[in-house]
C-alpha positions in Angstrom: 54.4 -132.7 107.6 56.3 -129.4 107.2 57.4 -127.7 110.4 55.4 -124.5 110.7 57.0 -123.3 113.9 58.7 -119.9 113.6 62.4 -119.9 113.1 64.1 -118.7 116.4 66.9 -116.9 114.6 64.5 -115.1 112.4 62.3 -114.1 115.4 65.4 -112.8 117.3 66.5 -110.8 114.2 63.1 -109.3 113.9 62.9 -108.3 117.5 66.4 -106.7 117.3 65.3 -104.8 114.2 62.1 -103.6 115.8 64.1 -102.4 118.9 66.6 -100.6 116.7 63.8 -98.9 114.8 62.2 -97.8 118.1 65.4 -96.4 119.4 66.3 -94.6 116.1 66.1 -90.8 116.0 63.9 -89.0 113.4 65.4 -87.4 110.3 64.0 -84.2 108.9 65.3 -82.8 105.6 64.9 -79.2 104.4 64.9 -79.8 100.7 65.5 -77.3 97.9 66.2 -77.1 94.1 69.3 -74.9 94.4 71.7 -73.2 96.7 70.2 -69.9 98.0 66.6 -70.9 98.2 66.7 -70.6 102.0 67.1 -74.1 103.4 69.4 -73.2 106.2 67.3 -70.2 107.1 64.1 -72.3 107.2 65.8 -74.9 109.3 67.1 -72.3 111.8 63.8 -70.5 112.0 62.0 -73.8 112.7 64.6 -74.7 115.3 64.2 -71.4 117.0 60.4 -72.0 117.3 61.2 -75.5 118.8 63.7 -73.9 121.3 61.2 -71.3 122.3 58.8 -74.1 123.3 61.4 -75.6 125.6 62.9 -78.2 123.3 66.7 -78.9 123.8 68.0 -77.8 120.4 71.8 -77.8 119.6 73.6 -76.7 116.4 76.0 -79.4 115.5 77.2 -77.7 112.3 75.8 -74.9 110.2 77.6 -73.6 107.1 79.1 -70.2 107.7 76.8 -67.4 106.4 77.6 -63.8 106.3 74.0 -62.8 105.8 72.7 -60.9 108.8 69.3 -62.5 108.8 70.9 -66.0 109.1 73.3 -64.9 111.8 70.5 -63.5 113.8 68.8 -66.9 113.9 72.0 -68.6 115.0 72.5 -66.1 117.8 71.0 -67.4 121.0 70.9 -71.1 119.9 73.3 -73.5 121.7 76.1 -74.4 119.3 78.8 -77.1 119.6 82.4 -76.2 118.8 83.6 -77.4 115.4 86.4 -79.9 115.0 89.5 -78.4 113.4 91.7 -80.5 111.1 94.9 -79.5 109.4 95.0 -80.5 105.7 97.9 -79.4 103.5 98.6 -76.4 105.5 95.0 -75.3 105.7 92.8 -75.5 108.9 89.4 -77.1 108.0 86.4 -76.9 110.2 84.2 -80.0 110.4 81.3 -81.4 112.4 82.4 -83.2 115.6 80.3 -86.4 115.5 81.9 -87.8 118.7 81.1 -84.7 120.7 77.5 -84.8 119.4 77.1 -88.5 120.5 78.5 -87.7 123.9 76.1 -84.7 124.3 73.1 -86.5 122.9 70.7 -83.6 122.5 67.0 -84.0 121.7 67.4 -82.2 118.4 70.6 -81.6 116.5 71.0 -79.4 113.4 73.6 -80.6 110.9 73.7 -78.6 107.7 74.6 -80.0 104.2 73.8 -83.7 104.2 75.8 -84.3 101.0 79.0 -82.8 102.4 82.3 -84.7 102.0 84.3 -84.8 105.3 88.0 -83.9 105.5 90.6 -86.5 105.9 90.9 -87.5 109.5 87.2 -87.7 110.2 85.7 -91.1 111.0 83.3 -91.2 108.1 83.9 -90.0 104.5 80.5 -88.4 104.2 78.3 -86.3 106.4 75.3 -88.5 105.7 77.2 -91.3 107.4 77.8 -89.1 110.5 74.0 -88.5 110.5 73.2 -92.2 110.2 75.3 -92.9 113.3 73.5 -90.1 115.2 70.1 -91.5 114.2 71.1 -95.0 115.2 72.1 -93.6 118.6 68.6 -92.1 119.0 69.4 -88.5 118.2 66.8 -86.5 116.2 68.5 -84.7 113.3 67.5 -81.9 111.0 69.6 -81.3 107.9 69.5 -79.7 104.4 69.8 -81.0 100.9 69.5 -79.9 97.2 67.8 -82.2 94.7 70.8 -82.5 92.5 72.7 -84.2 95.3 70.4 -87.3 95.2 72.4 -90.1 93.6 69.8 -91.3 91.1 68.9 -87.7 90.0 72.5 -86.4 89.7 73.0 -87.2 86.0 69.4 -86.3 85.0 69.7 -82.8 86.5 73.3 -82.4 85.2 72.0 -83.0 81.7 69.3 -80.3 82.1 71.5 -77.7 83.8 74.9 -78.5 82.5 76.2 -78.5 86.1 77.3 -81.8 87.7 77.9 -82.1 91.4 80.4 -84.6 92.8 78.8 -84.9 96.3 75.8 -87.2 96.3 73.6 -88.9 98.9 72.3 -92.5 98.3 68.6 -92.7 97.5 67.9 -94.9 100.5 69.2 -92.3 102.9 66.9 -89.7 101.4 64.0 -92.1 101.3 64.5 -92.9 105.0 63.7 -89.3 106.1 60.8 -89.2 108.5 59.9 -85.6 107.4 60.6 -83.6 104.3 60.1 -79.8 104.2 60.3 -78.2 100.7 61.9 -74.8 100.7 61.1 -72.9 97.5 61.3 -69.5 96.0 60.7 -68.2 92.5 63.6 -68.2 90.1 63.3 -64.4 90.0 63.6 -64.1 93.8 66.6 -66.5 93.8 68.4 -64.5 91.1 67.7 -61.3 93.1 69.2 -62.9 96.2 72.3 -64.0 94.3 72.8 -60.6 92.8 72.6 -59.1 96.3 75.0 -61.6 97.8 77.5 -61.2 94.9 77.4 -57.5 95.2 77.9 -57.6 98.9 80.8 -60.0 98.5 82.5 -58.4 95.5 82.1 -54.8 96.8 83.8 -55.6 100.0 81.4 -53.9 102.3 80.0 -51.7 99.5 81.6 -48.5 100.8 82.2 -45.9 98.1 83.3 -42.3 97.8 81.5 -40.1 95.3 84.1 -37.7 93.9 82.6 -34.2 93.5 83.8 -31.0 91.9 84.2 -27.7 93.7 82.5 -25.9 95.5 81.1 -29.2 96.8 83.0 -31.3 99.3 85.9 -33.3 97.7 84.1 -36.6 98.3 80.8 -37.9 99.6 80.5 -41.3 101.4 77.9 -43.8 100.1 77.1 -47.5 100.7 75.1 -50.1 98.8 72.0 -50.8 100.9 70.0 -53.1 98.6 70.0 -54.9 95.3 66.7 -55.3 93.4 66.0 -57.5 90.4 64.1 -55.4 87.8 63.7 -58.1 85.1 65.4 -61.0 83.5 65.5 -63.0 80.2 67.8 -65.5 78.6 69.8 -62.6 77.2 69.7 -59.9 79.8 69.4 -59.4 83.6 68.3 -55.9 84.8 68.9 -54.9 88.4 69.3 -51.8 90.5 71.6 -50.8 93.3 70.2 -48.6 96.1 72.9 -46.3 97.5 72.6 -44.5 100.8 74.4 -41.3 101.4 74.2 -38.3 103.8 71.2 -36.0 103.7 73.3 -33.1 102.5 74.3 -32.2 99.9 71.5 -33.6 97.7 73.0 -34.7 94.4 70.7 -34.1 91.4 70.2 -36.9 88.9 73.3 -37.4 86.8 76.5 -39.4 86.3 79.1 -39.4 89.1 82.4 -40.9 89.6 82.3 -43.5 92.4 85.5 -44.8 94.0 85.9 -48.1 95.9 89.1 -48.7 97.9 89.7 -52.2 96.5 87.9 -52.1 93.1 88.8 -48.6 91.8 86.6 -46.1 90.0 83.2 -46.4 88.4 80.9 -44.0 86.5 77.3 -44.5 87.8 74.2 -42.7 86.7 72.2 -42.2 89.9 68.7 -40.7 90.7 67.7 -39.5 94.1 64.6 -41.6 95.2 64.1 -40.8 98.9 65.3 -38.4 101.5 65.1 -38.0 105.3 66.8 -35.8 107.8 69.5 -38.4 108.2 70.1 -39.7 104.7 69.4 -39.6 101.0 68.8 -42.7 98.9 70.0 -42.9 95.3 69.2 -45.6 92.7 71.4 -46.8 89.9 70.1 -49.2 87.2 72.1 -51.8 85.3 71.7 -54.3 82.5 73.9 -57.4 82.5 74.3 -60.3 80.1 74.1 -63.6 82.1 
């Protein structure tokens, strides 16, 4: 007659597995289809709401963002110092997993699940850092784009022509307790990227408009906003909104703009709004993507 009694070793292994699962932290992934859709912003906004309700929220690592709206969400949240590592004469900033384990917050924000750590870190990949945090009972929120999922990397690369080297194993993604989709229309994403590119490339977007006598020699202006007007496979149309002083009011026309780093440009501008303090001008462009 076969022995139907439970195997003691199997029972012990099952008990240990159940205990580990009960101790394990929860993983929430803010998931998007491309960089710029707003994953980090959505994660920080949700974290601020949690902190406002009294939850102990700590930023373990968030990718540096120069965008004011993202910086505003970071301000006021408790943030851990980053770990600095020297690599080939360059100082790299990485997430400090040991400091996070020692601190053991209720909720830890660790951006960029697919990130590859610098040499000198305990783990090669950030998802391995997060696995260690979860096993220690720390709840983690992170971000990920679809093309970084290992099984989809080649498929998406064939569609877009862009292949990423940093990937996350499917089982890590599948183990997430919560998935929040962060989505914007392609038009909105393109508008954001145009605005970020202009802000970056224009170096603060400070210009001088060179005027002829009897007007002042130069008039200061700055780019306030970038708007997407339309797009197709062949052309992207967008506008720059410049803000200058209230006086003198420049009539519609072509003016020479000078930027300290980039040189001179000829822009056709139209005044679109005026207050006591400032005048706004719009310049429209077409660009082949």
